[in-house]
C-alpha positions, 0 to 999 in steps of 0.5 A, spaced: 519 300 240 514 298 244 517 290 245 523 293 249 519 296 254 519 292 261 512 290 262 512 291 269 514 297 269 510 299 264 504 297 269 505 301 274 506 308 270 499 308 269 495 305 275 488 304 274 489 304 266 489 297 263 495 298 259 496 290 257 495 289 250 491 283 248 493 278 243 492 280 236 489 273 235 482 277 238 483 281 232 485 276 226 483 279 219 484 277 212 485 284 210 493 283 209 492 276 204 493 280 198 500 282 200 503 275 199 499 273 193 506 271 190 507 266 194 502 261 191 501 263 184 505 266 178 509 260 179 513 262 172 515 268 175 522 267 177 523 275 179 518 272 185 522 265 186 528 270 187 525 273 193 522 267 196 529 264 196 532 270 199 527 274 202 524 281 201 530 287 200 531 291 206 533 297 205 532 302 200 532 298 194 527 304 190 527 308 184 532 303 181 532 302 173 536 298 169 541 303 165 540 308 160 543 311 155 547 306 150 544 300 146 547 294 149 552 293 155 558 290 152 560 284 155 566 279 154 562 273 152 556 271 147 551 271 153 544 275 152 546 283 151 541 288 153 536 289 148 534 297 148 529 296 142 522 299 143 524 302 150 520 306 154 520 310 161 515 308 165 511 313 169 513 320 169 520 322 165 522 327 170 524 322 175 531 322 177 531 314 177 525 312 172 524 305 171 524 303 164 521 298 161 524 293 155 519 289 152 525 285 148 529 284 154 530 277 157 529 278 164 535 278 167 542 279 166 547 275 171 554 275 172 557 269 175 565 268 176 569 262 179 575 261 183 577 254 182 583 252 187 586 246 189 582 245 194 576 248 194 571 252 189 569 259 190 563 262 186 561 269 186 554 271 183 550 276 181 542 276 182 538 282 179 532 284 185 527 289 181 524 294 185 517 293 186 514 300 190 509 303 187 510 310 182 506 314 187 505 321 186 507 323 193 515 321 191 514 325 184 511 331 188 517 331 192 522 330 187 519 336 183 519 341 189 527 339 190 528 339 183 531 332 183 531 330 175 535 325 171 540 330 169 545 327 175 543 320 174 549 315 174 548 309 170 548 302 174 548 296 170 547 292 177 542 297 180 538 293 186 542 287 185 546 282 189 552 279 191 552 272 193 558 267 195 558 260 195 563 254 196 565 247 194 570 242 195 574 241 188 574 234 189 567 235 189 566 239 182 560 235 180 556 237 186 558 245 184 556 243 176 549 240 179 548 247 183 550 251 177 545 247 173 540 248 178 540 255 179 541 256 171 547 260 172 551 258 166 545 261 162 543 267 165 540 265 171 533 262 173 530 269 170 533 268 163 529 266 157 537 264 155 537 256 154 543 250 154 541 250 146 546 256 145 553 253 146 557 259 146 556 262 153 562 264 157 564 264 164 569 268 168 574 263 171 580 264 175 585 259 179 589 253 176 582 249 176 580 254 170 585 250 166 584 243 168 576 243 168 575 247 162 573 241 158 568 238 164 565 245 164 564 245 156 561 238 157 556 238 163 554 245 161 555 247 155 560 254 157 567 255 156 571 258 162 574 265 160 581 265 164 583 271 168 590 272 171 590 269 178 594 275 181 589 280 178 584 277 181 586 277 188 589 284 188 582 286 185 577 283 190 581 285 196 581 292 193 574 292 193 572 289 199 577 294 203 574 300 200 567 298 199 565 294 205 564 297 212 567 292 217 571 287 212 577 288 216 579 285 223 584 283 228 585 277 232 589 276 238 588 271 244 581 270 242 579 277 241 576 280 235 576 287 233 574 290 227 577 295 223 576 301 219 580 302 213 580 309 210 579 308 202 584 314 201 589 311 206 589 304 204 595 303 199 601 300 200 599 294 203 601 286 203 596 281 201 597 274 204 593 270 200 593 262 203 590 257 199 593 251 198 600 255 197 601 262 199 602 268 195 604 275 198 603 281 194 605 288 195 599 292 192 601 300 191 594 301 188 589 300 183 592 294 178 599 296 181 602 290 185 608 284 185 608 278 188 614 279 192 614 272 196 610 265 197 611 259 200 609 252 198 607 251 205 600 252 205 593 250 206 594 244 202 600 242 206 595 242 212 590 238 209 595 234 205 599 232 212 593 232 216 589 227 212 595 222 212 596 223 220 589 223 222 585 219 216 580 226 216 576 225 210 575 234 209 578 239 210 573 242 215 573 235 219 580 237 220 579 244 223 574 242 227 578 237 230 584 241 232 578 245 236 578 239 241 586 239 241 592 240 246 598 241 241 603 240 248 602 234 247 606 233 241 609 240 240 616 242 245 614 248 248 620 253 252 617 251 258 619 243 257 626 246 255 627 250 261 623 246 267 617 250 267 620 257 266 619 262 261 625 265 257 623 272 259 630 275 257 628 274 249 621 274 250 619 268 250 613 265 254 612 258 257 607 256 252 611 259 246 613 253 241 620 251 240 620 246 236 613 243 232 612 235 233 618 236 237 616 232 243 615 226 239 623 225 238 623 225 246 617 219 246 617 212 244 610 212 242 607 210 234 603 215 231 596 211 233 599 212 241 597 220 238 590 223 239 588 225 232 586 232 235 593 234 238 596 232 231 591 237 228 592 243 232 599 242 232 600 242 224 595 248 224 600 252 229 606 250 225 604 252 219 600 259 221 606 261 225 611 260 218 606 263 215 605 270 220 613 269 220 614 270 213 608 275 211 611 280 217 619 280 214 616 281 207 613 287 210 619 289 213 623 288 207 619 293 203 617 298 209 609 296 209 604 297 215 598 293 213 599 286 212 592 283 211 590 275 210 586 272 206 584 265 203 580 259 205 585 256 210 584 261 214 576 259 215 575 264 221 578 259 224 580 263 232 587 258 232 589 260 225 588 268 227 591 267 234 597 264 231 598 268 225 597 274 230 602 272 234 607 271 230 607 278 227 606 281 233 612 277 236 617 278 230 615 286 229 615 286 237 608 289 237 609 294 232 605 291 226 599 286 226 596 281 222 589 283 219 584 278 216 578 279 212 571 276 213 571 275 206 577 271 206 576 266 201 573 269 195 578 274 193 579 271 186 572 269 185 571 277 186 576 279 182 574 274 176 567 277 177 570 285 176 573 283 170 567 283 166 565 289 163 560 294 165 560 290 171 558 297 176 562 295 182 567 300 180 562 306 182 560 303 189 562 306 196 561 303 202 554 306 203 551 302 197 552 295 201 548 293 205 549 285 207 543 280 210 544 273 212 537 270 209 536 262 211 540 258 206 544 263 203 551 261 207 550 253 207 549 252 200 555 249 197 557 247 205 554 241 208 547 243 205 547 244 198 543 242 192 537 246 188 536 253 190 530 254 195 525 256 190 518 257 194 516 259 201 514 251 202 521 249 200 524 254 205 520 251 210 521 245 209 529 246 209 528 249 216 525 243 218 530 239 216 536 243 218 533 243 225 532 236 226 536 233 232 541 228 231 544 230 224 551 234 223 548 241 223 544 241 229 541 248 230 537 250 236 531 247 238 525 249 242 525 245 249 522 246 256 527 250 260 532 246 264 539 246 266 545 248 261 540 252 257 543 259 254 536 262 257 535 265 251 528 263 251 529 255 253 533 254 247 538 248 247 546 250 246 548 249 239 553 243 239 560 244 238 560 239 232 554 242 229 552 249 227 547 255 229 547 258 222 553 256 220 556 251 214 563 249 216 569 250 221 568 257 220 567 262 226 564 267 220 558 267 216 558 270 209 551 273 207 549 276 201 551 283 199 545 288 197 547 293 192 544 299 193 546 305 189 540 309 191 543 309 198 547 316 201 550 318 207 546 324 211 549 330 209 548 333 215 553 329 219 558 333 223 563 328 221 562 322 217 568 319 219 567 318 226 560 317 226 557 312 230 550 310 230 549 305 235 549 308 243 549 301 246 556 297 245 554 289 243 562 287 244 560 287 252 558 280 253 553 282 258 550 287 254 549 282 248 547 276 252 542 281 255 539 284 248 539 277 246 534 274 252 530 280 250 528 279 243 528 271 244 523 273 250 519 277 245 519 272 240 513 268 242 509 274 242 511 276 235 510 269 231 503 269 235 502 277 231 505 275 226 500 269 225 494 273 227 496 278 221 495 273 216 489 270 219 491 265 223 490 260 217 494 254 218 499 257 212 500 262 216 502 258 222 507 254 218 510 260 216 510 263 223 513 257 226 518 257 221 520 265 222 521 263 229 526 257 228 530 261 224 531 268 228 532 263 234 537 260 230 540 267 229 540 269 236 544 262 238 548 263 232 550 270 236 551 267 243 556 262 240 560 267 236 558 274 237 562 276 231 560 271 226 555 277 222 561 282 223 560 287 227 553 288 229 550 294 234 542 293 237 540 297 231 542 290 226 540 286 230 533 289 230 533 290 223 535 282 222 529 281 226 525 285 221 529 282 215 527 275 218 520 276 218 520 279 211 524 273 208 518 268 211 513 273 207 510 277 213 509 284 211 506 288 216 505 284 222 502 290 226 498 293 220 491 292 223 494 295 230 496 301 227 490 302 224 486 301 230 491 306 233 490 311 228 483 311 228 483 312 235 487 318 235 485 322 229 478 322 233 481 326 238 486 330 235 481 336 233 480 337 241 487 337 242 489 342 236 483 347 239 486 346 246 493 348 243 490 354 240 488 357 246 495 357 249 500 363 248 506 361 244 511 359 250 506 355 254 504 351 247 511 350 245 512 346 252 506 343 251 507 340 244 514 337 247 510 334 253 505 332 248 511 328 243 514 325 250 507 323 253 505 320 246 511 316 245 509 312 252 502 309 250 501 302 248 495 305 244 494 298 241 490 295 247 483 293 247 481 297 254 485 304 251 481 304 244 474 303 249 476 309 252 478 313 246 471 311 243 468 314 250 471 321 249 476 320 255 483 320 251 484 327 252 484 326 260 489 320 259 493 324 255 494 330 261 495 325 266 501 322 262 504 329 261 502 330 268 507 324 270 513 328 266 514 334 271 521 338 270 526 338 270 527 332 266 533 327 266 536 330 260 532 338 259 534 343 254 528 345 253 529 353 255 535 352 250 531 350 244 525 355 247 530 361 247 532 359 239 524 359 238 521 364 241 527 368 245 529 376 245 534 375 239 528 374 235 532 370 231 528 368 224 524 361 223 528 355 220 528 354 214 526 347 213 525 341 219 526 334 218 522 331 223 524 323 224 517 320 226 517 314 230 510 309 231 503 309 228 497 312 233 498 317 238 506 318 237 505 321 229 498 324 231 498 327 237 505 328 238 509 330 231 504 332 228 501 338 232 509 339 233 510 340 225 503 344 225 507 348 230 513 349 225 508 350 219 505 356 223 511 359 224 514 359 216 518 353 216 518 348 211 516 340 214 519 334 212 516 327 216 521 322 215 518 316 215 520 308 214 521 305 208 518 298 210 515 296 215 518 295 222 514 294 229 508 299 229 513 304 226 509 308 221 511 308 214 512 313 208 507 310 205 502 310 211 503 318 212 500 321 207 493 318 209 494 320 216 496 327 214 489 327 209 485 325 215 488 330 220 488 336 215 480 335 215 480 338 222 486 344 220 487 349 215 494 349 216 496 342 215 491 342 209 494 348 205 501 345 208 499 338 205 496 341 199 503 345 198 507 339 199 503 334 194 501 329 199 493 331 198 493 329 191 489 323 192 485 325 198 478 326 198 478 333 202 471 334 205 472 341 207 468 347 204 474 350 202 477 345 200 478 348 193 481 355 195 489 355 193 494 358 197 501 357 193 505 362 198 504 356 204 510 352 206 510 345 204 509 339 209 513 333 205 513 326 207 520 322 204 523 315 206 529 314 210 531 308 206 530 302 211 526 298 215 528 298 222 525 301 228 533 304 228 536 308 223 544 308 221 545 315 217 551 312 213 545 309 209 539 313 207 535 314 201 537 319 196 531 322 197 532 323 204 539 326 202 537 331 197 531 334 202 536 334 207 540 339 203 536 346 205 535 343 212 537 347 219 533 343 223 533 335 225 528 332 230 529 325 232 524 322 236 523 315 240 527 310 243 530 307 236 532 313 233 534 318 239 536 313 244 539 306 241 542 310 235 544 317 235 543 320 241 551 322 241 550 324 233 552 331 232 550 334 226 552 341 222 545 344 223 541 345 229 538 338 233 533 336 238 533 329 240 526 327 244 525 320 247 523 317 253 526 311 256 522 305 256 527 300 258 531 301 266 537 298 264 538 303 258 536 308 263 542 306 267 547 305 262 545 312 258 543 317 263 544 314 269 536 314 272 529 311 271 525 307 267 520 313 264 525 318 265 525 323 259 530 325 254 529 333 251 537 334 248 537 340 244 544 342 240 545 347 236 549 348 230 556 347 230 
């Protein structure tokens, strides 16, 4: 979390010590180039193409394997079947989720489903994303110790896959066919060996167009459309979204959007209102239990049809966009027009309530050309939306339904549409009912058609298995930009250049000299209202790519999983959002420089770095324009979005060389620190260890000046100085309670197992958390170091920790025997004379991945490895700003919990602890 430290305050902390980090350009290295070799070779590898198009996976796509057991996956079509002949397990067959090699299987099994309506074609397709992580001995050792085997393994045909959402105008169906052909989705995807020569492939489809255009699909693509019932698909799609997507549903009143958490166990019954060309109202009582109870022929098609005649607009999106500039009071007769500017309060009608849509035109002697098209569009939109809302509520009242969900592409996340529908429901129900909308509003039918494939696997997925990402390009395919897929990194960079050109319909922010009228976001222009900062149409919502990660689980030690909220900062507060967006934007140039330097500063690296900076800036500008465009986001999500954007442009580990220098410098002085600690009594040592964790968390060990100091052997003095700056009492100081649990007169037994959620590389892990882990091991407590699965800033990763522990173990018997017991020294070269000694009775020191690649952690989605490890843990230690302040400060657990952090941001200090920058947090919460 070093980039969120306020630099001037940081300088003041250590007077006389140069803490200013020098540019990474001084330490350019080519050592990381091999991490990106896929971008320039192996052009025939379609797996690489999929990665380059969508970006590297963000969370926990590990230990995933194709399903085993049956000889084939039955599908209701003749597309490629799963061929398990000569199948074999790769690596250790005792693993919980081993990789299974299928030598005779084509490279991909893809699902594709369509909803072809009268106005729009909605498309959902699945792509498999194979896990490429190493099957290392550290993982096997941990799983063997935890007793994880294949006995409880579940079979997921969609392991590690992604769901993509795309839409086209039905009138431009040839563009849809071109897209399917370019991605070869009709024959299994780009990865498949299946070719157009096979003429009996079948695609699931729903909607009237599945009948109307069946011959065209056969003629152009050589595929048959397997028609699924439209109502079945709508309900199946809605049920899945409401159960599986955490922030799928939201309300919208007077421009204010609020996300609603739906309890899957209390979902039914509800009324589903699907607004397409026409409107259907469906009473849903359960899975597969529903009845169409009403509807109206006045829907999206009516709006588009009349709007096209009255305004000459050429597309639905153009008509919607026109309404944003309209004033319906120029055309509609309002209550105030009838009552002389007064409201009719007796029956709850305000001055601005519409008394008669288009009613004012009968009082004026004007022709159509005399009215503004913008006003006509808005008046028409409000008329249709209000009537849909009214009819929906009356049907909900008729059947006693409390929940009303609205879906269909007519809505498009359009504020006026949602506000008008909400007003109608609120007015007629006298405030007792509310309209609820869906983020994936237009894809219900297509998603339901997708689920009609046998073995689609979605029924087994739960909310914690799905992670939504927003890769560049994904929201636009089929929108105003569409065409062939972005097959490699160069195409993505070129696409970004085109996207960011000024003067086009899709203008996104471009760097400029700060001037009056800018957003303050690092000098980027305010996005044009006509264009889009990363949006494809007039919608106020962006629909991302759903990553399906069945290996993610809810952390089992959360006290209340339903009420748990990871984010401490509420970004629904506009001032908070603006502040953190500016922080991220201001830090972007330095991050871009580090990214380029991490790849040797080559021309290719500069192109990638520039494309990354432009892409992430566009995301930030989109959020400034429409804060809820990506769903409900917290600060953790913003930070993770940045890391995902780096990975999308194939920057694997931007801080790698910095982390290596930090680790080497800190390990060099670790023996002196351990000797100092061993000379202390238990009570003094425990306090010193906690101080040490806090002190190490503040240091900026990446600077050249500090590295020079380490080499001169003066690091201990600097370390002591930092501890002396933090005299107790701390801002939050529960140390005495923690000490009583550890060393008190009650002589309580030591904890069985402690989970230490570690933060940064260098001093933080080596001089802070490892000595604390050593103390717990000394007391007979098993210790599990929990680290990131993927790189994020200078955070240490689970892949890096075994080497760090191995080096530290050379100087400490306690760490060595524990690391051996935990399987961390399997491959390490230990040079101690007694390295061959066995100590099978030693408590183990283990390392597990947390399942994410962010500076923060959302404990609703952690790796299955961590979840299994947590089941026997009775102590949790969360360390650092990201894991203990930005997230989880207010989290409660079933076991003892210690949260350690130094507040390195004045705004956070004010907001969270009403204190000052560099105040310390030592928050201890006993079990229960």
